C-alpha positions as CSV (number, residue, x, y, z in Angstrom):
1,M,-160.6,53.5,110.2
2,G,-157.3,51.7,109.4
3,V,-157.0,50.5,113.0
4,V,-160.5,49.1,112.9
5,I,-160.0,47.3,109.6
6,S,-156.7,45.9,110.8
7,A,-158.3,44.6,114.0
8,L,-161.1,42.9,112.1
9,V,-158.8,41.3,109.5
10,T,-156.4,40.2,112.2
11,F,-159.2,38.6,114.2
12,W,-160.5,36.9,111.1
13,V,-157.0,35.5,110.3
14,G,-156.5,34.3,113.8
15,Y,-159.9,32.6,113.8
16,L,-159.2,30.7,110.6
17,I,-155.8,29.6,111.8
18,Y,-157.3,28.5,115.1
19,K,-159.8,26.5,113.0
20,K,-156.8,24.6,111.5
21,Y,-156.9,26.4,108.1
22,K,-153.5,26.3,106.3
23,P,-151.7,29.4,107.7
24,Q,-149.9,30.4,104.5
25,P,-152.9,31.2,102.3
26,V,-154.8,32.7,105.2
27,L,-152.0,35.1,106.0
28,F,-151.5,35.9,102.3
29,M,-155.2,36.8,101.9
30,G,-155.3,38.8,105.0
31,G,-152.3,40.9,104.0
32,M,-153.4,41.4,100.5
33,V,-156.9,42.5,101.6
34,M,-155.4,45.1,103.9
35,M,-153.0,46.4,101.2
36,W,-155.8,46.8,98.7
37,L,-158.2,48.4,101.1
38,A,-155.5,50.8,102.3
39,A,-154.8,51.9,98.8
40,V,-158.4,52.2,97.7
41,L,-159.5,54.1,100.8
42,G,-156.4,56.4,100.6
43,I,-155.1,55.3,104.0
44,G,-151.7,54.2,102.6
45,Q,-149.8,53.0,99.5
46,I,-148.5,49.6,98.7
47,L,-145.4,50.6,96.8
48,G,-143.6,53.8,96.2
49,A,-144.1,55.7,92.9
50,K,-140.9,54.3,91.4
51,A,-141.6,50.7,92.3
52,S,-145.3,50.7,91.5
53,T,-146.6,48.7,88.5
54,G,-149.2,51.5,87.8
55,S,-152.0,49.3,89.1
56,V,-153.0,49.1,92.8
57,F,-154.3,45.6,92.2
58,F,-151.0,44.4,90.6
59,D,-148.9,46.3,93.2
60,A,-149.8,43.7,95.9
61,F,-148.5,40.9,93.7
62,E,-145.4,42.9,92.8
63,F,-144.7,43.2,96.6
64,M,-145.0,39.5,96.9
65,R,-142.6,38.9,94.0
66,A,-140.0,41.3,95.3
67,T,-140.3,40.0,98.9
68,L,-139.9,36.4,97.7
69,S,-136.9,37.3,95.6
70,S,-135.3,39.0,98.5
71,T,-136.2,36.3,101.1
72,A,-135.2,33.4,98.9
73,G,-131.9,34.9,98.0
74,K,-130.8,35.8,101.5
75,L,-132.6,34.3,104.5
76,G,-134.3,31.6,102.4
77,L,-131.0,30.3,101.0
78,N,-129.6,30.0,104.5
79,I,-132.7,28.1,105.7
80,M,-132.8,25.8,102.7
81,S,-129.1,24.9,102.9
82,V,-129.1,24.2,106.6
83,G,-132.3,22.1,106.3
84,A,-130.9,20.2,103.4
85,F,-127.6,19.6,105.3
86,A,-129.5,18.3,108.3
87,K,-131.4,15.9,106.1
88,Y,-128.2,14.6,104.5
89,M,-126.6,14.1,107.9
90,D,-129.6,12.0,108.9
91,K,-129.5,10.0,105.7
92,I,-125.8,9.0,106.2
93,G,-126.3,8.3,109.9
94,A,-124.0,11.1,111.2
95,S,-126.7,12.5,113.4
96,R,-127.1,9.2,115.2
97,S,-123.3,9.0,115.6
98,L,-123.3,12.3,117.3
99,V,-126.0,11.1,119.7
100,R,-124.1,7.8,120.4
101,L,-121.0,9.7,121.2
102,T,-122.5,12.2,123.6
103,I,-125.5,10.5,125.1
104,K,-123.7,8.4,127.8
105,P,-121.8,11.2,129.6
106,L,-125.0,13.4,129.4
107,L,-127.1,10.5,130.8
108,A,-124.8,10.6,133.8
109,L,-126.4,13.9,134.8
110,K,-129.7,12.0,135.2
111,S,-131.6,15.1,134.1
112,P,-132.3,15.5,130.4
113,Y,-134.2,18.7,131.1
114,L,-131.1,20.2,132.8
115,V,-129.2,19.5,129.6
116,M,-132.0,21.2,127.7
117,S,-131.7,24.3,129.8
118,G,-128.0,24.2,129.5
119,T,-128.4,24.1,125.7
120,W,-130.4,27.4,125.9
121,I,-127.6,29.1,127.9
122,V,-124.9,27.8,125.6
123,G,-126.9,29.0,122.6
124,M,-127.2,32.5,124.1
125,L,-123.4,32.6,124.5
126,I,-122.8,31.5,121.0
127,G,-125.2,34.2,119.9
128,L,-122.5,36.7,120.7
129,C,-120.8,35.5,117.6
130,I,-123.8,34.5,115.5
131,N,-126.2,37.4,115.3
132,S,-128.9,35.6,113.3
133,A,-131.6,34.0,115.5
134,S,-132.8,31.7,112.7
135,G,-129.2,30.9,111.6
136,L,-128.1,30.0,115.2
137,A,-131.3,27.9,115.7
138,M,-130.6,26.0,112.4
139,L,-127.1,25.1,113.5
140,L,-128.2,24.0,116.9
141,M,-131.1,21.9,115.4
142,I,-128.4,20.0,113.5
143,T,-126.1,19.5,116.5
144,M,-128.0,19.7,119.8
145,F,-131.5,18.8,118.8
146,P,-130.8,15.1,118.1
147,I,-128.8,14.9,121.4
148,L,-131.8,16.2,123.4
149,I,-134.1,13.8,121.6
150,G,-131.7,11.0,122.4
151,L,-131.8,11.9,126.0
152,G,-135.6,11.5,126.0
153,V,-136.8,15.1,125.8
154,S,-139.9,15.6,123.6
155,R,-139.5,17.1,120.2
156,L,-141.5,20.2,121.3
157,S,-139.4,20.8,124.4
158,A,-136.1,20.4,122.5
159,T,-137.3,22.7,119.7
160,A,-138.5,25.3,122.2
161,A,-135.1,25.5,123.9
162,V,-133.3,25.8,120.6
163,A,-135.7,28.3,119.0
164,T,-135.3,30.7,121.9
165,T,-131.5,30.6,122.1
166,L,-131.2,34.2,120.8
167,C,-134.2,35.7,122.5
168,F,-132.0,38.6,123.5
169,D,-130.2,40.3,120.6
170,W,-127.3,41.2,122.9
171,S,-124.2,41.0,120.7
172,P,-122.2,44.2,120.5
173,S,-122.1,43.7,116.7
174,D,-125.9,43.2,116.4
175,T,-127.4,45.9,114.2
176,G,-130.2,46.5,116.8
177,T,-127.6,47.0,119.5
178,I,-125.6,49.4,117.4
179,L,-128.8,51.3,116.3
180,S,-129.9,51.6,120.0
181,A,-126.6,52.8,121.2
182,E,-126.2,55.4,118.4
183,T,-129.8,56.6,118.8
184,A,-129.3,57.0,122.5
185,G,-125.9,58.8,122.0
186,V,-123.8,56.3,123.8
187,D,-120.9,54.1,122.8
188,P,-122.1,50.6,121.6
189,V,-119.6,48.7,123.7
190,F,-120.6,50.7,126.8
191,Y,-124.2,50.2,126.0
192,W,-123.6,46.4,125.7
193,S,-121.4,46.0,128.8
194,H,-123.3,48.3,131.2
195,Y,-126.9,47.7,130.2
196,Q,-127.4,44.6,128.1
197,V,-125.0,42.2,130.0
198,P,-126.6,42.7,133.5
199,I,-130.0,42.0,132.1
200,V,-128.9,38.8,130.2
201,A,-127.0,37.6,133.3
202,V,-130.2,37.6,135.3
203,A,-132.1,36.1,132.4
204,F,-129.7,33.2,132.3
205,V,-131.0,32.0,135.6
206,V,-134.7,33.0,135.2
207,V,-135.3,31.8,131.7
208,G,-133.1,28.7,132.2
209,V,-135.2,27.7,135.2
210,L,-138.5,28.5,133.4
211,H,-137.5,26.3,130.4
212,Y,-136.7,23.5,132.8
213,L,-140.0,23.7,134.7
214,T,-142.2,24.6,131.7
215,Q,-141.0,21.9,129.3
216,K,-140.9,19.2,132.0
217,Y,-144.5,20.0,133.1
218,M,-145.9,20.2,129.6
219,D,-144.2,17.0,128.5
220,K,-145.8,15.3,131.5
221,R,-149.1,16.9,130.8
222,D,-149.0,15.7,127.2
223,G,-148.2,12.1,128.3
224,H,-144.6,12.2,127.0
225,V,-142.5,9.4,128.6
226,V,-138.8,10.3,129.1
227,K,-137.0,7.3,127.5
228,P,-133.3,7.7,126.5
229,M,-132.4,6.4,123.1
230,E,-130.9,2.9,122.9
231,V,-127.3,3.3,121.8
232,E,-126.7,-0.3,120.8
233,R,-126.0,-1.0,117.1
234,V,-129.1,-1.6,115.0
235,Q,-130.1,-3.4,111.8
236,D,-130.0,-0.3,109.5
237,E,-126.5,0.1,108.1
238,S,-126.9,3.9,107.8
239,D,-127.5,4.0,111.6
240,N,-124.3,2.1,112.2
241,A,-122.2,4.9,110.8
242,P,-118.6,5.1,112.2
243,L,-118.4,6.9,115.5
244,F,-116.1,9.6,114.0
245,Y,-119.1,10.6,111.8
246,A,-120.2,12.5,115.0
247,I,-117.8,15.3,113.8
248,L,-119.7,15.9,110.6
249,P,-122.8,17.7,111.9
250,V,-120.5,20.0,113.9
251,I,-118.3,21.1,111.0
252,P,-120.5,24.0,109.8
253,L,-120.8,25.4,113.3
254,A,-117.0,25.1,113.9
255,L,-116.3,26.8,110.6
256,I,-118.6,29.7,111.3
257,L,-117.2,30.2,114.8
258,S,-113.6,29.8,113.7
259,F,-113.7,32.2,110.8
260,S,-115.3,35.1,112.7
261,S,-114.4,38.0,115.0
262,L,-113.9,35.3,117.7
263,W,-110.7,33.9,116.1
264,I,-109.7,34.1,112.4
265,T,-110.7,37.3,110.7
266,T,-108.7,37.0,107.5
267,I,-111.0,34.5,105.9
268,K,-114.7,35.1,105.4
269,M,-117.3,32.5,106.1
270,N,-121.1,32.4,105.9
271,I,-123.8,29.8,106.6
272,V,-124.4,28.6,103.1
273,M,-120.6,28.2,102.4
274,A,-120.3,26.2,105.7
275,M,-123.1,23.9,104.7
276,F,-121.7,23.1,101.3
277,I,-118.2,22.5,102.9
278,G,-119.9,20.2,105.4
279,L,-121.7,18.4,102.6
280,F,-118.4,18.0,100.6
281,V,-116.6,16.5,103.7
282,G,-119.6,14.2,104.3
283,V,-119.5,12.9,100.7
284,C,-115.8,12.3,100.9
285,C,-116.3,10.3,104.1
286,E,-119.1,8.3,102.5
287,Y,-117.0,7.4,99.5
288,I,-114.2,6.1,101.8
289,R,-116.7,4.2,103.8
290,W,-118.6,2.5,100.9
291,R,-116.3,2.7,97.9
292,D,-119.4,2.9,95.8
293,G,-119.7,6.1,93.8
294,K,-123.1,5.3,92.5
295,K,-124.6,4.9,96.0
296,V,-122.7,7.9,97.4
297,F,-124.0,10.2,94.6
298,A,-127.5,8.8,94.9
299,D,-127.6,9.7,98.7
300,I,-126.8,13.3,97.9
301,Q,-130.4,13.4,96.6
302,A,-131.4,13.7,100.3
303,F,-129.7,17.1,100.3
304,F,-131.6,18.3,97.2
305,D,-134.9,17.0,98.7
306,G,-134.2,18.9,101.8
307,L,-133.8,22.1,99.8
308,G,-137.3,21.7,98.3
309,M,-138.9,20.8,101.6
310,Q,-137.6,23.9,103.3
311,M,-138.9,26.1,100.4
312,A,-142.3,24.5,100.4
313,N,-142.9,24.5,104.2
314,V,-140.7,27.2,105.7
315,I,-140.0,29.9,103.1
316,T,-143.6,30.2,102.1
317,L,-144.8,30.7,105.7
318,I,-142.1,33.5,106.2
319,L,-143.3,35.1,103.0
320,A,-146.9,34.9,104.1
321,G,-146.0,36.6,107.4
322,Q,-144.2,39.4,105.6
323,V,-147.2,40.0,103.3
324,F,-149.5,40.2,106.4
325,A,-147.1,42.6,108.1
326,K,-147.0,44.8,105.0
327,G,-150.8,45.0,105.1
328,L,-150.7,46.2,108.7
329,L,-148.1,48.9,107.8
330,C,-150.2,50.1,104.8
331,M,-153.1,50.5,107.2
332,G,-151.0,52.7,109.4
333,T,-152.0,50.6,112.5
334,I,-148.7,50.6,114.3
335,N,-148.0,54.3,113.7
336,A,-151.5,55.1,115.0
337,M,-150.9,53.2,118.2
338,I,-147.7,55.1,118.8
339,E,-149.2,58.5,118.0
340,G,-152.1,57.8,120.3
341,S,-149.9,56.8,123.2
342,K,-148.0,60.1,123.0
343,G,-151.1,62.1,124.0
344,L,-152.0,60.1,127.1
345,G,-149.8,62.1,129.4
346,F,-148.1,59.1,131.0
347,G,-145.0,59.4,133.3
348,P,-141.6,58.3,132.1
349,M,-141.7,54.7,133.2
350,A,-145.4,54.3,132.2
351,M,-144.5,55.6,128.8
352,M,-141.7,53.1,128.6
353,L,-144.2,50.3,129.3
354,V,-146.5,51.6,126.6
355,M,-143.7,51.6,124.0
356,V,-142.6,48.2,125.1
357,A,-146.1,46.9,124.8
358,I,-146.5,48.3,121.3
359,I,-143.2,46.9,120.1
360,G,-144.0,43.5,121.7
361,C,-147.4,43.2,120.2
362,S,-146.1,44.3,116.8
363,A,-143.4,41.7,116.9
364,V,-145.9,38.9,117.6
365,V,-148.4,40.1,114.9
366,M,-145.8,41.0,112.3
367,G,-143.6,38.0,112.9
368,S,-140.5,40.1,113.1
369,G,-138.4,41.7,115.8
370,N,-136.3,44.0,113.7
371,A,-139.1,45.5,111.6
372,P,-141.1,47.2,114.4
373,F,-138.0,48.2,116.4
374,F,-136.2,49.7,113.4
375,A,-139.4,51.5,112.4
376,F,-139.9,53.1,115.7
377,A,-136.4,53.5,117.2
378,A,-136.0,56.9,115.5
379,L,-139.1,58.2,117.3
380,T,-137.7,57.2,120.8
381,P,-135.5,60.2,121.6
382,A,-138.4,62.6,121.1
383,V,-140.7,60.5,123.2
384,A,-138.1,60.1,125.9
385,A,-137.3,63.8,125.9
386,A,-141.0,64.6,126.4
387,T,-141.2,62.4,129.5
388,G,-137.7,63.3,130.9
389,L,-136.5,59.7,130.5
390,H,-132.9,58.9,129.3
391,P,-133.2,57.4,125.7
392,V,-131.3,54.3,126.8
393,L,-134.0,53.4,129.3
394,M,-136.6,53.4,126.6
395,L,-134.6,51.9,123.7
396,L,-133.1,49.1,125.8
397,P,-136.4,47.4,126.8
398,M,-137.9,48.2,123.4
399,H,-135.0,46.4,121.6
400,F,-135.1,43.4,123.9
401,A,-139.0,43.3,123.7
402,A,-138.8,43.0,120.0
403,S,-136.3,40.1,120.1
404,I,-138.1,38.3,122.9
405,M,-141.6,38.5,121.7
406,R,-140.8,37.4,118.1
407,N,-140.4,34.0,119.8
408,C,-144.1,34.0,120.7
409,S,-145.1,34.5,117.0
410,P,-145.9,31.4,115.0
411,I,-145.0,33.2,111.8
412,T,-141.5,34.6,112.7
413,A,-138.5,33.1,110.9
414,V,-136.8,31.5,113.9
415,I,-140.0,29.7,115.0
416,V,-140.9,28.6,111.5
417,V,-137.4,27.3,110.8
418,S,-137.1,25.5,114.1
419,S,-140.5,23.9,114.0
420,G,-139.9,22.8,110.4
421,M,-136.7,21.1,111.2
422,G,-138.1,19.7,114.4
423,G,-141.2,18.3,112.7
424,V,-143.6,20.1,115.0
425,S,-146.3,22.8,114.5
426,S,-145.1,26.4,114.9
427,F,-148.4,27.1,116.7
428,D,-147.8,24.3,119.2
429,L,-144.2,25.5,119.6
430,V,-145.1,29.0,120.7
431,K,-147.2,27.5,123.4
432,R,-144.0,26.1,124.8
433,T,-142.0,29.3,124.4
434,F,-144.6,31.7,125.8
435,I,-143.9,31.2,129.6
436,P,-140.0,31.4,129.3
437,M,-140.3,34.5,127.1
438,I,-142.7,36.2,129.5
439,G,-140.1,35.5,132.2
440,A,-137.5,37.2,129.9
441,M,-139.8,40.2,129.5
442,I,-140.3,40.5,133.3
443,V,-136.5,40.4,133.7
444,T,-136.0,43.1,131.1
445,I,-138.7,45.5,132.5
446,G,-137.6,44.8,136.1
447,M,-134.0,45.6,135.3
448,T,-134.9,48.7,133.5
449,F,-136.8,49.9,136.6
450,F,-133.7,49.1,138.6
451,F,-131.5,51.1,136.3
452,Y,-134.0,54.0,136.5
453,Y,-134.4,54.2,140.3
454,T,-130.7,53.6,141.1
455,G,-129.6,56.2,138.5
456,Y,-127.4,53.5,136.8
């Protein structure tokens, strides 16, 4: 019964969103309806005994409160600080200075879409040091996004390339990588170097080419004209910021990369700290430039406005997605799908495909990669043993399927954050990410078959 109810509610939610209803209240309502029905029908419970308010009706609201508190204090604070910093950089003209500095040599390539594909590859490499997909996307939206727009790429194409820069959670320090390796009983570094790296190496070529072809074709289909930004000085004084202001948007990224396992480990750095340090440096530069404390302090309001905009548009959508995902979990839908697949009698590779499909669909519907993978990873050794498959060859594609397919979900954090900062619809954005991510899935599954049949 839970599966049927979940399917009906999911269809209803999808239909309303397709009809242009505001996604946040639709997702909230869908999730709460499933939570209440699950509790009333005895299918599942909303909160544990210790966390419960004593009322099934109130428990759904308590879950929302606890989730908002957790999201706003962790991921939400990162999102708000980065969005606010980007707005301040735009206010003082630093973003335009970055474009002015870099656009001429990049124009010499005579291919803005090639630069866009290169941005995706560089982002994947940086992802070895920054394990947060949304965190990395936010940093690249500050630095690379304005450059791509300046080269003439559309906002949707530029956002799609940035949003998918960590479609493979392939860092040896990534929690999913560590969980996969430990569950499979292999060393994490061995798991990374012998299994993850070969897949990503192939994906560099395949996904890079697909981004190039897909975004170029869709821009042309949508009537977008590739027109590089004029770099001459303009009337607005804020746009005529000194050329050295180009350094300012890069400061947070430089801080995060420098004070990491990549270089300096004695000093700890996080995204929020990096943004506030970047803001401080920007304010100092502005005072030196204008010598007007009243104006400089007034311009900081752009940072505060950015905080509020991210909370209103981005954090609320992430929270709504988490409420909807909770409803699915209460209904037992995902667990029912896995238990049902166990009794189908598939062979080892067919069973791997079933598990990958379940994880991929769950990532799209729930708007999360980690949630479904972490929930089902513990079941994998038993499923693999029953089919005679090495656990690595089931965990590996499941892990990558979760991180890949979250980029096809309009309610996942990295898509919501990127679309919010890029000024585009998250639902339009996933139309641009779908084809490259399907390519990434084909590479993952194809390489897994290669590992299986070669005994790698």
